C-alpha angles and dihedrals in degrees: 000000000000092000091052091056093048095048099044114095113232117260093190127020129183106203121198093318121183124180122192133180105202105302094344118096112207096176128014127197095334117180121181134161127203125193125166107305142071118296127192117210115194111198120163118210111291094019094113099264096135092048091051093050091049090053093047089052093044095245086120133019130216122268087213133008128025143258115223133195109204089335098314125107109253090218090063093043091055113161091010090063094043088054088062093055132092116188132186111188122204089264126018129190119246140162110252092205091057125089118229089256092052092046093050091049088052091049090047091053090052088054092048093241109160112254096238092050092043095051093054092047093046092055090050094047095048089053091046094054092044099253100112092114092045097044094113100036120105113259094223087083095049125116121234091261093053091050090051088054090053088050092053090049090052090049089052096048095099092051093246126201092209121042117191116196113189111204093329091173096053110139095352130127116255094249091053090048090052090052093050093048089050088056089055092051091048091054091051091050095046102035105026094232134147116247121196115198109196112198142156091212109074094202089059093042092055099034093094100015129117090196138004147199129210116207119196127174092351096308137094101257098176141002135179145102118322089254093050093050093045089054095045113116094222091051091048093052101036101037111014099040092229 
């Protein structure tokens, strides 16, 4: 596994990025690299998580440093880069009276995906996230875990190369979380994408991850494989209570 990570060329690289708001520094000299695989990002409240996500999704840009997609600045790539992204926020808006199939068709139309292409992709995605049997049931009766699955399917509609899941396990039972993380791993295996799981709970962040980063006080405090981070003494004391 280690060799695979060393040999894979980075799809996305955050290079010495600093973001300031006036005199306040939200992130300082952050460097991250993402190749195909699942990454866990542990970021406690106030650590700069929201700022980082906004920069990865081009809602904000660095004060210093740069973010590159396969060697090109994402600011210059613009819409081309955004077309490679899938993003599931902590909460997403949906129409309770819609079925998953109807909602995905609506989302596809907003993204100007041709109907014939969209319908085939929607069927595949609903099966992938485990909603094939619920594709035509109204979402107002869905559990939180089922809605998260719909959200992941929406985020995957444009066939992204980078999927960002912001607190996908928030408020969900452990068995539902396990199922959702399994979906993420399946997408990496089948589609060769990068998945970034952003969590406050390190056990959830690393549960499905190949590799992880810990951000504290606006800086990268630790990085390594999931096993390395789980065995780290600081992680044990600060996050696992061991």
